[in-house]
Every structure is written in C-alpha cells, then in structure tokens.
N, C-alpha and C positions, 0 to 999 in steps of 0.2 A: 496091508504089510507094509514094512519101508520096501523102497525100490531098491533092487539088485540090479548091480553092476560089477562083473568081475572079471576082470582081464585072465585069461589063460594061459596066453601065449602073444609075440611078435615075431614073426620072420622080417626078416631083412634082404633082400634081394638085390647084389648088385651084376656088374656083366660078368663079374668073375666067379666071384660064390655066395653063399646064400648061408642063415646061422639062423636058428630060429632060440629063442630065449623065452624059458619056461617063468610063468609066475604065477603057477597054481599054488600056492601056498599063503597061510594067515598075513606071513609077514616076508617079506622080501626085499635086502639091500642091495643093491647095485655100487659096488665098492670101487673106487679106482682113483689115482692121480689125476692134476687138473688134466683136461686137453685128450684124454681118451675118449672122451660120448657120452659120459652119463646122461648130463641136460639132453645131450641130441636123443637118445634113446627114449625119451618119456615124451620129447617133442613129438618121434614119429608116434608114439601113442596116440597123442591127440588129433598130429596129422589123420592119421588113418580114420578118426571117428569123422573127420571132413573138417576140421579146426584149421584154423588159421595158424599155421604155427613160425615158430622162428627158427629156420634150420642153416644150420653151418654150409661154408663152399663146402666143404667134405661130406657133407650129407646132399647138398643139392648138384654134385657134380660124379658120384659115387655111386648114387642111390636110385634103384630103377624103381621099385614098389615095393610096398612094405603088406602085410595081410597078418591081421589079428583075427585072436579067436578069444570071445568074451561070451559070456552067459548075460543077456539081457533081460532082465522078468523070469519068465520059464521057459527063454527058448538060447538055444547055442547058434553062434553067430559068427562068420569067417565075414570079416570086412577087406576087400585090398583094395589100393588106393596108390595110383602111381605117382612119382615122384617125380617132379622140373622135367615132365611133358603135359601130356593131357593130364590134368589131376583135379579138371571140374566136377569127376563124378565120384563114385564107391560104389564098385561091386559088394554085393552082401549074399553069401552062400549061405542057406540055411542046415543044418543038420540033416536034416530029413530028406532034402534033396539037393544031394552036395554038386550035382552036374549041372545046377540050376541058378544059373547068377541072376537077381536084379539087378539092373545100373538102377541106383540113384544118383541125383543131383546134386552137388556141395551147396552149392547158390539155387533159390528158387527160378524156374521156369517153368511159365504156363503149363499145364497138362503132366507135368514132370516130377515124383513123389521127390522131397529131398531128404538125405539120411538123416539127418537133425528129426524131422517127424517121424521118422521110422522108429529113431532112439527113444524117441522120448514115448513114442505109441508103448514100446515094447517095456519101457521104466514106469507107466500106467500115469505118465505124468501129461494133461493135458497142455497142446498146442495151440497159446492162444497168443492174442494180439494185446498188450495190456495197452490200458490207457496212459499217459506220460504226465495227468495230474489226475487229483483226488478233489478239486477245487473247482474243474469246469473250466477253468480258464481255455482249454484249447479242446481242438477234437482228435486232437494226435493220438497216436498207439507205436507203440513197440512191439518187437516180436519177441517172445520167448523162445529159445531154441534150448540147444542140449549143451552146446559151448557156454550157456549161463548155468547150468546144471554141475559139467564141469570146470567150471573157475571154483566151484568152489570144493571139491574135491581135489584137484591138482594144485598145487601152491609152488607156484615156478620160483626157481632163484631169483628172478629179476624182480620179482613183488612180494616175496616172501616177508620182507621187510619196509614195505610199502603202502600195500594195495590187500585189499580184503576182498576177491570176486569182484576187481575190477572197479572195488567201489569211486579210485579218484575220476575216473572218465565218467561224465554226465551220462554219456547213452547206456551204457553199462550197469550204471547205478542203477537205472530205472529200473531195467531188468532184472538185477542181482535183490535189488526189493522187492520186486516183485515176484521171483519165485521162492522167497523166504517165505511170503506171503501162504503161496501155494503152498511149498513143499510142510510147512507145521500147521495148516489146517486153518491158519490166520481172515484167511479170504475161499471165495468157491469160484466157478465155472458163471451162477447166478448173479453173483456179485458183483465180477468185472466187466460180465454183460448189460447190466445195471449201470455201472459208471461210466462204461461208456457210450449207453443211452442218455445218461443224464450228459455225459459233455457233450454230446450230439443236440440234445435241446437247449443249453445252455446256449450253446454257437449261433443256432436258430434265432434263440431269444435275443441275444445280442442285435441280431443280424434284422430283425424285425422291427426293435427298437429303434437303430438307427433310420429307418424307412421311414418309421411313422412320424420322427423328431423331422426328419428330411420334409413333408409332405406338412406335420404341422406348422412349421418354420415358413414354409412358403406361402400359405395361406395366410399365415400373421402377418408376413411380412408386402404381400402384394393386398392384404386389404381388404380381401374376398369377405363377402357378407356369409354369417353362417345359416343352414338349411333352413331355420325356419324364416328367419329373414326374406331368405330367398324364393322359396314359398309364398310368402305374402307379398314380394313383389313380383313373383309368376303372376297371383291371380288376377294382381291389377292390370298387370300387361296384356294377358287372354282377354280380360272383359274391355281393354282398350282397343284390343287387336277385334273382340266381336263387333264391339261399335263401329271401327274404323270398314270392318268388313259388311257392316249394312250398310251404312252412308255410301261405298262404292255400288253396293247394291241397288239401292234407292236411285243413286243418282243415273246408274246405267239401266233402270227402270224407268226412271222419268224422260230419259233420251229416248228410251225405245217408243214410249207410247206418244211424245210429241215429233216424231218424225219416223212413223208407223206406214208413212205413207214411201218411205224411201229404204225399204227393208235392207238392200242392195249394200248400200255405204252404212248404214248403220252396223249390219255385219261385219265388215270391214274392217269399221273399227273398233269393233267388240274382241273380232280375231286379231287383232296388229296389239291390241291395248293386252291381251291377254301376253301375245306374243311376246310382248316388253316386260309383263312381270316374270315369264318363264328364262327368259334372256337374264334378265337382273338377278334371278334367284339362280344361276348357272354360273354368272359371273361371281355370284359371293361364293358359293361351294368352291368353284377356281380358286377364289382368292385364297380363302381359309387353306386349302389342300396343297396352295404353293407355300406359304405364309410355313405351313407343318414340317413339309421337306426341307424348307430351309434352313431349319431350326435343325433339324435333325441330322442333316451334312455340314450345319455346321459346328455339332458337339460331336459327329467322328470325326472332323479335321483336328481337333481339339484330343482326340483321343491318337489321331493317327499321327500328331507331332509329339505327344506324351509319349506312345509305345516306341515312336521311331527314334530319340532322341535317349530311350533306355536302352532298345538295340543296340544302338550305334556305341552304347559305352560300351557296352555286352563285349561289343565285335571288338573294339579297340584292349578292353580289358585283357580278352582272351587270348589273344594272337600277341600279346607286348611280351617279348621275351629280351631281357640284357644280356649281352657279349661281353662288354665291357664295366667297371664299378664306376658309376656316375660321379662318384666324388674324386679317386684318384686315376680311374681312365684304366686302370689296367684291367690286362683280360681275366675271366672267371668261368670263362666255358670250361676249360678242363679242371675246376675245383669239383672237389668231391665230397659230393652232401649225399646225405642217405636218400632213398628213393622216395618220392612226395614230399620235399622237401622243396625250397625255396633257394636255388644257386646263388641269388646274392645277398641276403639275410640269415639264410640258413632254418630258416622255422618253415615251421609244419605248413606245406599249402593248405590256403582254405577254397574251398567248392565255390566258383565263380557261377555267376549266372546263364544260365542255360541261355546263349546268345540264339540258336535256332529257332526256340521256343517263342523267344520275342518276335523274330522273322514271319513265324506261321500266325502271332495274332497279329502283326502286321499286312502280312498277306490278305487274311480275312478283314481287317479292315478298311486297304484298298479296296479288296472286293465289294465289301458292305456300300463304299463310297462311289465306287464305279456303280453300282447298282442305285444307289439312293440320286445319283447326279443324272443317269437315265430315264429313272421314273419323274425327277424335277423336271429336265426338259419337255416331257412327256408331259407333264400337269400345265407348264408354259404354254404348251404347245395349246393345249386345251384353253387355258385361259385366255391365250390371245385369243383361238375362234369363241368364245364366249364371248370377250368383250366389241368382238366384228360383228357376231350375231346380235349386240343386244345396240351396236351401233342401226346394223340394219333393220331390227322390230323397230326403233325406235324413230330411224327414217322413214319406214313404211306406216308407223302411227301416222307421222308428220301429215306425210303426203295425202294418207285415206281423211283426215282432219281438214287439210286442205282442202281438200274437191268437199268434203261435207259441210264444210261451212263456207264455199259457195252455193253450193245449193238451200244450203236452212243456214246462212248467216244470223239471222235475226231470233234464230229461237234456239241452237246447237252451241255455239261460239263459247259462251261463258259455263255449258257445262264438262265442255272438254277439258279446262282446266281444272275444275274442282274433280274429275272422275281422275285427269293425272294426281293432282296434290292426295287425293285418295287411295289409291294405288298405293304411290310412296311410301303413304303412312302404314300401309297395308306389311310392306317389305320393310321398313325400319322395326317395328314391332315383333315381327315374327326371327327377325335377328336376333332382339332382344333376351326373346323367349329361348333360343339357339343357347345363347350367351350363360342363361340361367343357368339350365339344361350343364355346359359344361364345366360351371362352378360347383352345380349340385353331385356330378360325379366326383368330382376333388372330394367333396367332402364324405362323399357314400365311400370311397375309398378310406378314407381317413378312419372312418368310420368301422370299415371291415378288418383294416390294419388292426385296429383295436381289439376286434373280438378276437383276431388269430393270434394276437399276443396275448390275451386273459386264455385262450387256449392252450398255448405253448407255456405258459405260467402254472396250470395246471394240470398237466404232463408232467411239468417238471414236480410240484409237489405228489402227485400220486408216485413217481420214480423213487424221489426221496423218501417218501414212509414206506414204499418197498425195501431201497437201499436200507433207511436204518432199522426194520425187522432183522431183513437178510444177514446185517452183520452183527445183528441184537442173538440169532443163531450160533455166531463163532466169538462170544464174546468169551466162552468160557475158554475157548483156547487161547487168547487173547492175556487171560490174565495166568495164562499158565508160563509165559515170559517170566514170571518171577521166577517159579521154579527153576526155568532156564538158566538164569542169571544167577539164582544159589548155586548148580552145576557149574556154573563158568567159574565161579572165585572158589569152590573147593576141588577144582581143576588147575588152576592157580596154585592153591595152596600143595596140592601132591606137586607139581613141579618144582615148587620153593620159589620160585618166579619173585626177584627183590622189588615191590612194589611201592610207591606213596599212598595208598590208598585201596579202596575194597574196589575189585571186580563187579561189571556189572553188565548186560545187556541192554542200550538202549531198545524203549519198547516203540520207537518211533522209525528208527534207519537199520536196526538191525544190526547194528555195530558194537564191538567191547568199549567199556568206559573204562578207566582207571582210574577210583577217586572221584569219577566226576568229570575227568579229562576225556576230550574224544581220542581216538586212535591214531590222528592224523598227529596231534599236539604231542606225543609220545615219542618224535623223531627226534625232539630234544637230549631224550636221555640214552640214546645209541638201540645202534641195528639189532641190536641183540636183545633188545628188553621187548622192541614190539616186535620181531622174530617170537619168542616165544610166546609175547600173548597172543600173537596169529596161532598158532601151533596149540595154543590151549583153547581156545575159540574154535578150531577146529573139531578137534578131539571132543570139546564139550557136545558142538551138532553132531557128529558120529554114534557117542556116545548114546545121545536123546533117539536117534531115530534105531540105536538096537533095541531101546528098552519103551520106546512107543509106537505100536504095527501102526498107525495111521501115520506117520512121517514118511514123505516121498523122497527125501534126500538120500542118494544111495550110501550105503553102508561101506564106501571105499575111499580112500586115503592115499593119496599121491604126494609128497615132497621133494622138493629139490633142493637140496644142498641143506638143511637145516642147521649143521654147524658152521659152515661160513656164515650163513646168517647171524647165528649166537657171537661168532668169532670168538678168539683165542688170547684176547690181550688182559682182558680184565680178569678182574679178583673175581673166582666164579664161575668164569664161563665154561670149564671145562667141566666143573657140579651140575651145572644147569643141562648142558648136554645130553652129560650123564643121566640125569632124571630124566629127560623126555625118552630117550630110548627105553629106559627101563617103564617107562610108562606106558610105552607104548610095545613092546613086550609081555607086557601084563595084560593090554587089551585082547592082541592078539592069541596069546594061549590061554585067554579062560573058555572056559568047558562051556560056560553061560551061551556063549557066542559063537563057540563051533560053526566053522561052513557061512557064514551068515558076517564076514566082515572081510575086507583084504586091506593091507597095506602095504604102501610101493616107496622104498625109500631110496634116493641118493645123494652119496657124501662120496668127501676123499677117503673116508674112512672110518673103520667103527669102532668106538669106545673100548679100551681094552677091557676096561669093566665087563663088559657084556659080548663080548668078544666070543664066538662059541655058539650063540643064544641064538642065532637067527642064519637065515636062509641067506649064503649072500651071492652074486654074481659078478665075479672079479674079473675085471678092467685092466689092463697095463699098459705101457706106451705101445708095446708088440704084440699085444691083443686089444684091439679096440673094438669100440661097439660097433664100427660100420666094417663088415667081411670085405678083404681084398684091399683097404688103404695101408699101404705100406706105413711102416716108421720114418721113411725117408720123408714121407707126406708131411713134414712136422709143419709148414707154415699152417697148409690149407686147414691141419687136424686140428691143431690145438688152441684156434678159434674157439671160444665157449660161446655159447648160447646166450648167455647174460651180459656178451661185448654187442649183442649184434641189436640194434631197435628194433623190437616187434613190427609185425605188419598193419599195419595201419586201416584194413577193412575191417568191416560191422563182421560180428558175426551171430 
C-alpha cells in the first residue's frame, strides 16, 4: 500500500516557553503575515526528520529543541532533535516504549544507524545506493535518503516556482529520478543491483581494455616476435645449446683421456672452468636484477615527481586566502558573504583536492623508493661480488691452465681455447633462451588479458540480458506513465491554469511539460504559472498514490506560500489561488481518502472564498510561531526563510 507519513504534532521548546502545534487533521493552514514564522514552522518539521533545514536567526537563537510526533507506516514515533547545539543526532521514541529513546545519527557514522534509514524502513522504502548512470559510464552511486522523499511532498517557498524536488541540482536530481522510479514501481532492488553490477563490470572492462592495449602496443613498438616465432627460435636455440654442450663435453672428455696421468691438474681445470661458468651465470643474474631494480626505481621517482607537484599544488591552493582585492587593493576580510562562498568572488566554494591524501600517497611512494633503493644497493653489492667472483674464477682458471700447460703443453694447450669458447657458447645460448622465455611471458600475459576481457564481456552480456528481463517485468508500470500524464492534464484543467499547450509528464525525467516545453522553460511565463504547474504536478502524484496501492510515495503534501508563488498582480491570480485551495479542500474532505492523506499549507492568508472551510493555525506579530520571541525582536524575527541561502550539505 502507499506509504503513510503523517505529522501529528510539533512541539517547539525555547529557554522560556514551549508550544505544541496540532496537525492531526486532513488539511491544516498556517496563516499569518510576513515575518511571523510560518516557513520556519515547516522548516522545523524538516529539521526534526534529520533534514538540513534553512532556519532564521530567530529560530537558531531561541529554539532549543523540537519534538515531532509522526505516524510512519504502522508505527507512532516521536522525533526529538536539538537546534543550534548538538544537532548531529535525533532521539526517537516509540509509543510502545516511551521511556527508551533510541539515538539515530543525522549523517552516516560507522556502526550507527541514521534517522533517514529508520524512516525509510518504516515507510517500506528500500534504503539503496543508486547508480549515477544507466549507460555504464562509471560505477558511481548516490544514496536514496528520506530527505529525497520529503522533497517530493514538501514544496518550499524558495523553490516552489523554480525547482521540483531539487531537480536543478545535479546530485539531488539523480536522487529525485531514482526515488520516482522506485516509488512508482518503474524499477526494483533487483534492477538497481543489476545496474550497479553492470556499471562495475563496464569499469573493469575499460580498465582491462586499456591494459591489453598497453601490452599490445609495447609488443608492437618493441618489435617482439609472436609466440609461434618465439617457439621456433627457442627450438633452434635449444638444438644449438645441446650441440654446444655436447662439444664442451667431448672437449673435456678428450682432454681427460689425453692427460689421464695428471688427474689432479685436470680436476683443477675442470673445477675452475665450472666455477667460471657459475660465476658468469651469477653475474648475468645480478645484471638483470640491477637493471630491473633501476627501471622500477626510475618509474617510482617519476611517480614521486608527479604526485609531489600535485601535492604542492593542493597545499598551495588549500591554504591560499585573499585578504585584499588583487585588482583594487581594498580589504575584503569584512565583506559579508554566505557561508561556504568565496570572500573574493562570492561564488560557492568548490571542494579542492585533498592535500593530505596526496601527502599520504607521496609518503608511500617515498617509502617504496627508499625500499627499492636499499634493494638496489644490495643488488649492486651482490653484482660487485659476482663480478669479483668471476674475476677470481677466471684468474684461477687461467692459473690452472698455465700449470697444466707447463706439464702437457704439447697435448692440452690447444684444447683450453676450445673449451673456453665452447663454455662461452653455452652461456650465450642459455641467455638467449631466457630472453625468449621473457618475451613469451609477455605474449602469454596478452593472451590472458584477452581471455579475462572476453570473460568480462560475457558477464556483461549475461547481466545485460538479466537487466533486460527485469526491466521487461516493469514495462507495464512504465506504460502507466501515460495514465499519470492524463491525470496531470486533468488536474491542470480542474485548476483552470492558463497554459499554451497540454500538460504531460515526461517518460524519461518524470518532470512536467507543457505543450512539449520543459518545466525550466516556463520561467519566462512568470513564477505564478510555474507555481501552479508545480502544485498540480504534486496533487497528481498524491492522487495517484491514493488510488494505486503499490505506490511508495507518502500521501502527504506540505506547501509553503502558494499564494505568494502565484502572485496577486496578474489578472486571474486570485482565481487561480482560490481554485488551488478548493481543490485541496475537496481532496482533504473526500470520504474515499478519509484518514489516508494529510495536507499542510503555510500562507499569508486564506482566500475569503474558502474562509471557514479549513482548520487554521493563526500567527500574528505578537504571537509568532516560536514561543518566547517578543515583538521587540522584530529584526531577527522578520527575516524570512526564503531570504536565507539554504545549506549546501548533501542530504
């Protein structure tokens, strides 16, 4: 069934007084002149739910806490939140356990539930993270919160003629679209998870494709032979190696036969010859290790230089503050600008790169450089030892050769050069085999990358098919958007909104259109028209939720200053305002919807044509919404909510 969220009452507590406002009626109008706190009263409702509300100085300076009783789903809850002190949490009292409040955080903290997740749970709305894109361009997500839901049912005075559920803000617009699809059953948790999986796989596919192209380009630019050619070359070299080893063995056997009488010297030559071969192999291994380590160190230093420049820029930009105008040299420190805006250009400040993160990355790189440098030093020492060992082995081999030649010059001398040459051939061929093995590993890596990429694409196809099937199951709901559009057009006709074209609801962004024109383009026709369209759109969604049990949109509507948004200058403004009030009164009074909807309006006054037909909370300059704020405090009290820049934190 449709989500039930009904405000029963709101208590405002100041240091000197407390006052409770009763909203437990189908339709309540908060009436009073400018500056009496009508919008503040609605903003305190939002504040109680954990929202980032825009509060006037009068509220911030005088209100200590608010206590709101609501019916969320099937449960009666009391939400208590401080104002202008520690407002980072909301205490929630369940009517069944009034003395055992549970503290919920406003912003997410590890291990602490949020008041948003609680309210969503009570309303039967899944607390999901929504993919930022349907096309798979990135794997980012945005959180669906209760404040997203509230933006649909609470039409703020500042936004009523400009924005629908925050659609002009890119981040909030993604949340708005996501909630609409969930609320009207155009999507499901399964579809959202499949979309997130698809986007993650897309990201992995892009990464794997780049890696594959990098390896393929390296192999192409370096002129490496392909795997089959490498195998042929390896086979030929192995044959040459076997022949060289055979020649070396025959030469040694021949020498052994001819100088059998001098076994001691022959053994010395054999031993020192093997020592030379081992020393050469050790030196070759050492050279390759040093070259590899030097290449790694060079790359790390390049990364260090790049990150160091980025970190330096981050530190410079983060700490740079103007105290005078660089153009006219006048001081700007005392300039009054909204919180979170630049004191020089007054524009909203952008979040600069996290310098500390760059410093951590720089520190890790430097640790890696130090570690690699130490390993390189150790490799250089080992190489130096290997070269010294080779020199020593060659020297011992030469000494053994000389001694042996002195004893058997006529027999063995000619064989020594052949043995040395044969041993050199063996070492050279072994290094060629090792080089081919390294090249072959690159080709095997390329082959594995292709296999992995093919597997990723296969997963993408499977997820795509599952996504297509899941979306198909909701196609009937999507076709119901036509019915919603028809209902919207009827609502505009009932209100007699003067439009140039028929009203529809766009099937892609779910925003109202008039004669094909986007809502944003209606601004040129005046704020009164956009306000009327916005109200008609909200009434349409409310009616649809009341008549379709599967809709998750709460059957509540809070409208701040509709008459101000419509205006009183143009001909027909008053008639349009009266039509809106009559429409809302008819909905609230319908026996069909008894006990299932709630409408709260804040306005300067009620049209005389409907006066007496609504329950009113009357505010005056001597009886403002915040108890204990005396009429003398006029400067603070009369600053309107819509005159204050709203907080910029995401909700």
